[in-house]
DSSP file (Angstrom, degrees, kcal/mol; ACC not computed):
  #  RESIDUE AA STRUCTURE BP1 BP2  ACC     N-H-->O    O-->H-N    N-H-->O    O-->H-N    TCO  KAPPA ALPHA  PHI   PSI    X-CA   Y-CA   Z-CA
    1    1 A M              0   0    0      0, 0.0     2,-0.1     0, 0.0    32,-0.0   0.000 360.0 360.0 360.0 131.7  -39.9   76.3  -31.5
    2    2 A S     >  -     0   0    0      1,-0.1     4,-2.4    33,-0.1     5,-0.1  -0.329 360.0-108.3 -78.6 166.2  -38.8   77.8  -28.2
    3    3 A I  H  > S+     0   0    0      2,-0.2     4,-2.8     1,-0.2     5,-0.2   0.924 122.2  51.7 -58.9 -45.4  -35.2   78.4  -27.2
    4    4 A D  H  > S+     0   0    0      1,-0.2     4,-2.3     2,-0.2    -1,-0.2   0.900 110.1  48.8 -60.8 -40.6  -35.4   75.5  -24.7
    5    5 A D  H  > S+     0   0    0      2,-0.2     4,-2.4     1,-0.2    -1,-0.2   0.906 111.2  50.6 -63.6 -41.3  -36.7   73.2  -27.5
    6    6 A W  H  X S+     0   0    0     -4,-2.4     4,-2.8     2,-0.2    -2,-0.2   0.934 111.0  47.3 -63.6 -46.5  -33.9   74.4  -29.8
    7    7 A V  H  X S+     0   0    0     -4,-2.8     4,-2.4     1,-0.2    -1,-0.2   0.906 111.9  50.9 -62.8 -41.3  -31.2   73.7  -27.2
    8    8 A A  H  X S+     0   0    0     -4,-2.3     4,-2.1    -5,-0.2    -1,-0.2   0.914 112.6  46.1 -62.3 -42.3  -32.7   70.3  -26.5
    9    9 A E  H  X S+     0   0    0     -4,-2.4     4,-2.6     2,-0.2    -2,-0.2   0.896 111.4  51.1 -68.6 -39.7  -32.7   69.4  -30.2
   10   10 A A  H  X S+     0   0    0     -4,-2.8     4,-2.4     2,-0.2    -2,-0.2   0.896 110.6  50.4 -62.9 -39.6  -29.2   70.7  -30.7
   11   11 A G  H  X S+     0   0    0     -4,-2.4     4,-2.4     2,-0.2    -2,-0.2   0.901 110.2  49.2 -63.8 -41.5  -28.1   68.6  -27.8
   12   12 A R  H  X S+     0   0    0     -4,-2.1     4,-1.6     2,-0.2    -2,-0.2   0.925 110.6  50.7 -62.7 -44.3  -29.8   65.5  -29.2
   13   13 A M  H  <>S+     0   0    0     -4,-2.6     5,-2.6     1,-0.2    -2,-0.2   0.922 110.1  50.1 -58.1 -44.7  -28.1   66.2  -32.6
   14   14 A Q  H ><5S+     0   0    0     -4,-2.4     3,-1.8     1,-0.2    -1,-0.2   0.917 108.6  51.5 -61.6 -44.3  -24.7   66.5  -30.9
   15   15 A R  H 3<5S+     0   0    0     -4,-2.4    -1,-0.2     1,-0.3    -2,-0.2   0.793 107.3  54.5 -64.7 -26.9  -25.2   63.2  -29.1
   16   16 A E  T 3<5S-     0   0    0     -4,-1.6    -1,-0.3    -3,-0.2    -2,-0.2   0.340 130.9 -92.1 -89.3   7.0  -26.1   61.5  -32.3
   17   17 A G  T < 5 +     0   0    0     -3,-1.8    -3,-0.2     1,-0.2    -2,-0.1   0.597  65.9 162.8  99.9  12.4  -22.9   62.7  -33.9
   18   18 A A      < -     0   0    0     -5,-2.6    -1,-0.2    -6,-0.2    64,-0.1  -0.330  33.3-128.5 -62.9 145.1  -23.8   66.0  -35.5
   19   19 A S     >  -     0   0    0     62,-0.1     4,-2.0     1,-0.1     5,-0.2  -0.406  25.8-103.9 -85.3 169.5  -20.9   68.3  -36.4
   20   20 A I  H  > S+     0   0    0      1,-0.2     4,-2.7     2,-0.2     5,-0.2   0.838 124.2  57.3 -62.6 -32.0  -20.6   71.9  -35.4
   21   21 A I  H  > S+     0   0    0      2,-0.2     4,-2.5     1,-0.2    -1,-0.2   0.899 105.1  50.6 -66.7 -39.2  -21.5   72.8  -39.0
   22   22 A D  H  > S+     0   0    0      2,-0.2     4,-2.0     1,-0.2    -2,-0.2   0.921 112.5  46.4 -61.2 -44.0  -24.7   70.8  -38.7
   23   23 A I  H  X S+     0   0    0     -4,-2.0     4,-2.2     2,-0.2    -2,-0.2   0.908 112.0  50.6 -66.8 -41.3  -25.5   72.7  -35.4
   24   24 A A  H  X S+     0   0    0     -4,-2.7     4,-2.5     2,-0.2    -2,-0.2   0.899 110.1  49.9 -63.3 -40.6  -24.7   76.0  -37.0
   25   25 A A  H  X S+     0   0    0     -4,-2.5     4,-2.4     2,-0.2    -1,-0.2   0.885 109.4  52.1 -64.7 -37.8  -27.0   75.3  -40.0
   26   26 A F  H  X S+     0   0    0     -4,-2.0     4,-2.1     2,-0.2    -2,-0.2   0.888 109.5  49.8 -63.2 -40.3  -29.7   74.3  -37.5
   27   27 A L  H  X S+     0   0    0     -4,-2.2     4,-2.2     2,-0.2    -2,-0.2   0.911 109.2  51.3 -64.7 -43.3  -29.2   77.7  -35.8
   28   28 A R  H  X S+     0   0    0     -4,-2.5     4,-2.4     1,-0.2    -2,-0.2   0.934 110.7  48.3 -59.3 -45.8  -29.4   79.5  -39.1
   29   29 A A  H  X S+     0   0    0     -4,-2.4     4,-1.4     1,-0.2    -1,-0.2   0.887 107.7  55.9 -62.2 -38.9  -32.7   77.7  -39.9
   30   30 A F  H  <>S+     0   0    0     -4,-2.1     5,-2.6     1,-0.2     3,-0.3   0.925 110.4  45.3 -58.0 -44.9  -34.0   78.6  -36.5
   31   31 A G  H ><5S+     0   0    0     -4,-2.2     3,-1.7     1,-0.2    -2,-0.2   0.889 108.5  55.5 -66.1 -40.4  -33.3   82.3  -37.2
   32   32 A E  H 3<5S+     0   0    0     -4,-2.4    -1,-0.2     1,-0.3    -2,-0.2   0.744 105.8  54.5 -65.6 -21.6  -34.8   82.1  -40.7
   33   33 A N  T 3<5S-     0   0    0     -4,-1.4    -1,-0.3    -3,-0.3    -2,-0.2   0.110 132.4 -88.2 -99.8  21.5  -38.0   80.8  -39.0
   34   34 A G  T < 5S+     0   0    0     -3,-1.7    -3,-0.2     1,-0.3    -2,-0.1   0.423  83.2 135.8  95.0  -0.3  -38.3   83.7  -36.7
   35   35 A G      < -     0   0    0     -5,-2.6     2,-1.0    -6,-0.2    -1,-0.3  -0.404  62.8-110.0 -77.9 157.4  -36.2   82.5  -33.7
   36   36 A R     >  -     0   0    0      1,-0.2     4,-2.2    -2,-0.1     3,-0.2  -0.770  29.2-168.0 -89.7 102.1  -33.7   84.7  -32.0
   37   37 A K  H  > S+     0   0    0     -2,-1.0     4,-3.2     1,-0.2     5,-0.3   0.880  83.9  55.0 -59.3 -41.2  -30.3   83.2  -33.0
   38   38 A I  H  > S+     0   0    0      1,-0.2     4,-2.1     2,-0.2    -1,-0.2   0.900 109.9  46.3 -63.4 -38.9  -28.4   85.2  -30.4
   39   39 A N  H  > S+     0   0    0     -3,-0.2     4,-2.4     2,-0.2    -1,-0.2   0.898 113.8  48.8 -68.4 -39.5  -30.5   83.9  -27.6
   40   40 A A  H  X S+     0   0    0     -4,-2.2     4,-2.7     2,-0.2     5,-0.2   0.935 112.7  46.9 -65.4 -46.4  -30.3   80.3  -28.9
   41   41 A A  H  X S+     0   0    0     -4,-3.2     4,-2.6     1,-0.2    -1,-0.2   0.893 113.1  49.8 -62.6 -39.8  -26.5   80.5  -29.3
   42   42 A S  H  X S+     0   0    0     -4,-2.1     4,-2.4    -5,-0.3    -1,-0.2   0.919 111.7  47.6 -64.2 -44.3  -26.2   82.0  -25.8
   43   43 A A  H  X S+     0   0    0     -4,-2.4     4,-2.1     2,-0.2    -2,-0.2   0.908 113.5  47.7 -64.7 -42.2  -28.4   79.3  -24.3
   44   44 A L  H  X S+     0   0    0     -4,-2.7     4,-1.7     2,-0.2    -2,-0.2   0.928 112.4  49.8 -64.2 -44.2  -26.4   76.5  -26.1
   45   45 A G  H  X>S+     0   0    0     -4,-2.6     5,-2.6     1,-0.2     4,-0.9   0.888 110.0  50.3 -60.5 -40.8  -23.2   78.1  -25.0
   46   46 A K  H ><5S+     0   0    0     -4,-2.4     3,-0.5     1,-0.2    -1,-0.2   0.902 107.5  54.8 -63.8 -40.7  -24.3   78.3  -21.4
   47   47 A E  H 3<5S+     0   0    0     -4,-2.1    -1,-0.2     1,-0.2    -2,-0.2   0.864 120.6  30.2 -60.3 -37.1  -25.4   74.6  -21.5
   48   48 A Y  H 3<5S-     0   0    0     -4,-1.7    -1,-0.2    -5,-0.1    -2,-0.2   0.309 110.5-111.0-110.6   8.1  -21.9   73.5  -22.6
   49   49 A G  T <<5 +     0   0    0     -4,-0.9    -3,-0.2    -3,-0.5    -4,-0.1   0.836  54.0 171.8  70.6  33.4  -19.7   76.2  -21.0
   50   50 A W      < -     0   0    0     -5,-2.6    -1,-0.2    -6,-0.2     2,-0.1  -0.383  32.5-113.6 -74.0 153.7  -18.6   77.9  -24.2
   51   51 A S     >  -     0   0    0      1,-0.1     4,-1.8    -2,-0.1     5,-0.2  -0.375  28.4-108.8 -75.8 163.6  -16.7   81.1  -24.3
   52   52 A V  H  > S+     0   0    0      1,-0.2     4,-2.5     2,-0.2     5,-0.2   0.887 120.2  58.4 -59.6 -39.5  -18.3   84.3  -25.6
   53   53 A K  H  > S+     0   0    0      1,-0.2     4,-2.5     2,-0.2    -1,-0.2   0.912 104.1  50.2 -59.0 -43.2  -15.9   84.0  -28.6
   54   54 A M  H  > S+     0   0    0      2,-0.2     4,-2.3     1,-0.2    -1,-0.2   0.924 111.1  48.5 -63.0 -44.4  -17.3   80.6  -29.5
   55   55 A K  H  X S+     0   0    0     -4,-1.8     4,-2.2     1,-0.2    -1,-0.2   0.912 112.9  48.2 -62.4 -41.7  -20.9   81.8  -29.3
   56   56 A L  H  X S+     0   0    0     -4,-2.5     4,-2.7     2,-0.2    -2,-0.2   0.878 110.4  50.9 -67.1 -37.6  -20.0   84.8  -31.5
   57   57 A E  H  X S+     0   0    0     -4,-2.5     4,-2.4     2,-0.2    -1,-0.2   0.896 108.9  52.1 -66.1 -39.2  -18.2   82.6  -34.1
   58   58 A L  H  X S+     0   0    0     -4,-2.3     4,-1.3     2,-0.2    -2,-0.2   0.939 113.0  44.4 -60.7 -46.9  -21.2   80.3  -34.2
   59   59 A L  H  X S+     0   0    0     -4,-2.2     4,-0.7     1,-0.2    -2,-0.2   0.903 110.7  54.9 -63.3 -41.5  -23.5   83.4  -34.9
   60   60 A S  H ><>S+     0   0    0     -4,-2.7     5,-2.8     1,-0.2     3,-1.1   0.894 103.1  56.1 -59.5 -41.5  -21.0   84.8  -37.4
   61   61 A W  H ><5S+     0   0    0     -4,-2.4     3,-1.6     4,-0.3    -1,-0.2   0.888 101.0  57.8 -57.7 -39.7  -21.1   81.5  -39.4
   62   62 A T  H 3<5S+     0   0    0     -4,-1.3    -1,-0.3     1,-0.3    -2,-0.2   0.704 110.4  44.3 -67.1 -17.8  -24.8   81.8  -39.8
   63   63 A E  T <<5S-     0   0    0     -3,-1.1    -1,-0.3    -4,-0.7    -2,-0.2   0.321 120.8-105.2-105.8   5.5  -24.3   85.2  -41.4
   64   64 A G  T < 5S+     0   0    0     -3,-1.6    -3,-0.2    -4,-0.3    -2,-0.1   0.605  90.4 115.2  83.5  11.6  -21.4   84.1  -43.7
   65   65 A G  S   <S+     0   0    0     -5,-2.8     2,-0.4    -6,-0.2    -4,-0.3   0.610  70.6  48.2 -91.0 -12.7  -18.8   85.9  -41.6
   66   66 A T  S    S-     0   0    0     -6,-0.6    -2,-0.2    -9,-0.1    -1,-0.1  -0.992  80.5-131.6-128.4 134.3  -16.9   82.7  -40.5
   67   67 A T     >  -     0   0    0     -2,-0.4     4,-2.4     1,-0.1     5,-0.2  -0.333  28.0-107.7 -77.9 165.6  -15.8   79.9  -42.7
   68   68 A D  H  > S+     0   0    0      1,-0.2     4,-2.9     2,-0.2     5,-0.2   0.931 121.0  50.0 -54.9 -47.0  -16.4   76.2  -42.0
   69   69 A Q  H  > S+     0   0    0      1,-0.2     4,-2.1     2,-0.2    -1,-0.2   0.890 109.4  50.4 -63.8 -40.2  -12.7   75.8  -41.2
   70   70 A E  H  > S+     0   0    0      2,-0.2     4,-0.7     1,-0.2    -1,-0.2   0.927 113.8  45.3 -63.6 -43.1  -12.6   78.7  -38.8
   71   71 A L  H >< S+     0   0    0     -4,-2.4     3,-1.1     1,-0.2     4,-0.4   0.924 111.8  51.7 -66.5 -43.3  -15.6   77.5  -37.0
   72   72 A I  H >< S+     0   0    0     -4,-2.9     3,-1.3     1,-0.3    -1,-0.2   0.869 103.1  59.6 -60.1 -37.2  -14.3   73.9  -36.8
   73   73 A S  H 3< S+     0   0    0     -4,-2.1    -1,-0.3     1,-0.3    -2,-0.2   0.715 108.3  45.4 -67.0 -18.8  -11.0   75.2  -35.4
   74   74 A L  T << S+     0   0    0     -3,-1.1    -1,-0.3    -4,-0.7    -2,-0.2   0.394  84.5 128.1-102.0   1.9  -12.9   76.6  -32.4
   75   75 A V    <   -     0   0    0     -3,-1.3    -3,-0.1    -4,-0.4     2,-0.0  -0.335  63.3-117.2 -66.6 133.2  -15.1   73.6  -31.7
   76   76 A P    >   -     0   0    0      0, 0.0     3,-2.0     0, 0.0     6,-0.1  -0.358  31.0-110.1 -62.2 151.6  -15.2   72.2  -28.2
   77   77 A S  T 3  S+     0   0    0      1,-0.3     5,-0.1     5,-0.0    -2,-0.1   0.697 110.6  72.6 -62.1 -19.7  -13.8   68.7  -28.1
   78   78 A W  T 3  S+     0   0    0      1,-0.1    -1,-0.3     2,-0.1    -3,-0.0   0.601  73.7  93.9 -75.0  -7.3  -17.3   67.2  -27.3
   79   79 A F  S X  S-     0   0    0     -3,-2.0     3,-1.9     2,-0.0   -59,-0.2  -0.735  77.0-139.9 -85.0 103.1  -18.4   67.9  -30.9
   80   80 A P  T 3  S+     0   0    0      0, 0.0   -60,-0.1     0, 0.0    -2,-0.1  -0.322  84.2  12.2 -60.3 140.2  -17.7   64.6  -32.7
   81   81 A G  T 3         0   0    0      1,-0.1   -62,-0.1   -62,-0.1    -2,-0.0   0.524 360.0 360.0  73.7   3.5  -16.3   65.0  -36.2
   82   82 A G    <         0   0    0     -3,-1.9    -7,-0.3    -6,-0.1    -1,-0.1   0.492 360.0 360.0 -74.1 360.0  -15.7   68.7  -35.5
């Protein structure tokens, strides 16, 4: 899956009501399947105007460095159920 495909799928998931945790888990799986998580998080963040901190927290969650609650607290308002 390309970065563009990943961002498109993450956007579709978001529109269908996915939480930030769902998107983060999708990012983790992308990395486990050989994708570059940092590039995917950066592309997603660029698409939605995220701060660098938000992108880094998303990446940190995929490595176990950020808890669900910490990530949820930083979620942009467009993430339903976040």
